[in-house]
N, C-alpha and C positions, 0 to 999 in steps of 0.2 A: 307413698311414704314407705320407707323400709322398716322392717322390724327393729333394726338398730336405732333408727331415728326415733321410733316410738319409745323404745326402752331407755334411751339416753335421757330424753325429756322427762318421762315418768320417774326414772331413777333419781334425777337431780331434783326436780320440783316437788315430788310427792314422797318418795322413799327417804330422801335426804331430810325432809322436815319431820317425818315419822321418827327416824333414828335420833335426831336432835331432841325432839320433844320427849322421847322415851328416856334418854339420858338425863334430861332436865328434871323430869318428874322423880326419877330415882334420887337425884341429888337433893331436891327440895325435901323429900321425905327423910333422907339421911340427916340433913342439916337441922330440920325442925324449925319451929317458929323463932323469929328474931324480933327485936324491937325496931328494926329498920323499916318494916313495912307492915301494913294491915294484913296483907296476903302472905301465905306461905311461899308462894312463887307466882311468876307470871311468864306466860309463853306467848309470843307474838309470832304468828305465822305470816309468811309473805304470800299473798295471793295476787290477784289481778282483776281488773274489770272484766276480764274474760272468764271469770267464774260464772258470770251471768250473760255476757255478750258473746254469741257465737262468732267464730272467725274462720271462714272457709280457707282451706289450705294449711291450717294450723291446728288440726284436730288433736294432735298429741299435747300441745300447749294448753288448749282449752279444757281437755279432759283432765289434765293434771291440776289445773286451777279449780275446776269444779270439784275434783277430789279433795283438794285442800279445804274447800268450804265444808264439806261433810266430815272430813277428818277433824277439823277444828271444832265443829259443833259437837261431835260425838265425844271427843276427848274432853271438852269443856264440861259436858254433862257428867262424864265419869269422874273428873277430879274436883269439880266445884265444891262438893261437900268437904273436901280437905282444905278449902280456901286457896286452891291453885286456880288462878284465872287464866283462861285461854281465849284469845281473840286473834283476829287477823286484820291485816291492812291490805287493801286492794288498790294499788296504784293505777292510774290511768296512764296517759302518755307523759312520761317523765324524760327530761333532757339528759340522756345518758349515752354512752358510746354504743350500746347495743342497738339503739334505734336512731342512730345518727342520720341515716338516710331519710328519715321521716320529717326532719326539721332543719337540715343543714342548708337548704336553699330556700329562697323566698317562695318558689312554686310549691315545693314539698310542704313547707310550713303552712301555707294558705290552705292546702288540701287537708292537712291534719287538723287545723283550727276549725274546719267545718264540723268536726266531731266533738269539739270542746266548747260548750256554751259559754264558759267563763272567759274565753278569748285569749288564753295563754297556755303554753306548754308548761307542765309542772317542772319543778326543780327538785333535786335530791333533798334539799332542806325541807321541803313540804312533807316528805315521807319521814324524815328524821324527827320533825316536830310532832307528828302524829304518834310515832313510836315512843317518844319521851312521855307524852301524855298517857298512852296506854300502859306504860311501865310505872307510872306514878300512882300514888294513893288518890290523886284527884279523880281517877277513873275506877275507883275501887268497886263500884257496883256494876261495872261493864263486864259481862261474862258471856262468851259464846257469840260474839258479834263481829261482823266484818265492817270495818271502817273504810268506806270508799273515799279515797283521796284522788279525785279524778276530774276536777273542774266541771263536773256535770256530765261526763261521757255516758254514765248510766241513765241519764234522762232521755236517751235515744233521740238526739237532736234532729234526726231525719224526719221525725214526726211533729216538729214544732208547727208546721203549717197544715196540720191534720193529715200528715202522711202524704 
């Protein structure tokens, strides 16, 4: 892996979320409390199942997602007293253009489904619904948590038969 490959992924996945969250916290503080929500503000970071599942050959990606986990938790701890909620969503395999090769043929899909106990590839709407819930007052007591939307990938299905 080149240094450029490392920096590009870390810059996008980790630094990008830091800069966005930094701007959001400043705006929440500037705006102050409103009657729209119980919280002063909400930040939802985008992580991945690879914040906890290693992935050989993708060390830059997994390092960035593991970094997001600790960034989110540390920021949540810092701003929760101001009633700013910070959480993250960790998608598993979601049917998008970026991973088209993992599900576009029946052979590829069958291989992928071996990693998903629920038996289907996730859809973009699955992530959207989780984000709507985290952004709502219905999740007002959820702070500093990663919500895994992964069809059970983090259950490590390779160990279902005792490894």
